[in-house]
C-alpha positions, 0 to 999 in steps of 0.5 A: 601194366596196371599203370598203362591199363588204368586210364583206359579202364577209367575211360571205359567205366566213365563212358559206360556211366555217362552213356545214358546222357549221351544217348539222351542228347543224341536223341535230341538230334544232336550230332554224335561228336557234339553229344559226346563233347557235352557228355564229357563236359558234364562228367568233368563238371561232376568230377570237378564239383566232387574235388572242390567239395573235398578241397572245401572240406579241407579248408574248413578242417585245417584252420580248426586244427591249427587253432586247436593244436596249441590248446591240445598240446597245453592240455596234454602237458597239463594232464601228463605232467602230474602223471609223470610226477606221480611216477617220480619222473620230473621232466623239465619241459623247457630244457626238453624243448631246448635240447630237442631244438639243438639236436634238430639243428645239429642233425640238419647241419650235419646232413645238409647235403643229404637233405638237399638231395632228398628234397630235390628228388622229392620235388622232381618226383612230385613234378613227374607225378603231376605231369603223369596225372595230367597226361592220364587225365587228358588220355582218359578224356580223349578215350572216353570221347571216342568210346561214346561215339564208337560204342556200338561199333566197338562192341560190334567188333568184339562180337565178331571176335567171339565164335558164332556158336558162343555169341548167344551165350556171351550176349546173354551174359553181357545183358545180365551184367549190364542189367546188374550194373545199371540197377546198381548204379541207379540205386546208388545214385538215389541212395547217395542223394538221400543220404547227402540230404540226411547227413547235411541236415543232421550235421547242420542241426548239430552245428558242425561247420562245413556240414553240407560239404561233410554230409555230401562227402560222407554220402559219396564215400558210401560207394567204398564199402566199410572204408567210406563210412569209417572215413566220413564218420571219423571226419565228423567226430574230428570236426565236433571235437575241434569245434566243441571239444568233448561235449554232448555234440559228440554224442549227437554225431554218434546218434546221427551216424548210427541212424544213417547207417541203419537207414542206408544199410537196412532200408535204402540199399536193400530196397533201391539197390537190393542184394544184387551183388551177393558177395560175402563181406570177406570177399568184399574186403579181398576185392577192395585190397586186390583192386586197390593194389592193382589200380590205386584209389580208382580201383577201390571205387570199382572193386564192387562193380567189377566183383559183380561182373566177376560173380556173373561169370563165376556163376555161369561157369559153375552152372556149366561145370555142375551140369557137365557129364564129367562132374555128374559122373 
């Protein structure tokens, strides 16, 4: 069921994020379909820009890995050889390479049929995955377009489903949730913009290749608690190692990311986003694992906002429970 609901959840979240742009365009006397179409194009442009940024980052890193890998292997062999000799383990590296090549060739020839079958199945699965991703993308765009147009009508129907005696309470919770998410999203956009400039300028001063792409990527990954900054930091360290080796540039990268974490965690996020969500770190990790398992990478991105919505509901039901006569007795 998660595979079915994921595109609709993605379309709903994207429509919610892009709705201010739609309302702005509609306020310029554009027809609703035209405003929705331009809004969808804007959203697709942002997504394509982020994907292009990631591809550009890989184009910078992969050639560096290919360039440095032979030197890494040679240095490892030069370092490991004497260590093994001290342990009286005399290894003939040339014979080891020859033997490994022969065993690999024998294994391939003995299992040629199985290898071909496995390769064919992998290609088929990859092809079906590409087709499924394309179909889901089209579905997301289609649903998002109509959600933007019929947003008020859709929630009007939802309101009719709610019993009349509960409509005021549900409306209050919805407004509270909307305010929470709006402040969270607006604050995160500002934080990401500031941190993009901070990391890009800092990495450029250090001399890292692809500094702008890496800086923006690191800032974007802030939306994934703990995991995002770890990924960006690891890529920056890897880039410094590939370009300069174990030199003082590594220390500057450490200093840069340490300052970045301090600036983002103790200055920007508290002031611009605030302690709005109020989740315990263990609860954040649980949400990341749960929504990542249910909805994949998109679920990881949405774990924190959905947890915020859940927290509003939990707080409300807890207050109702504690004020009930059954609890007080």
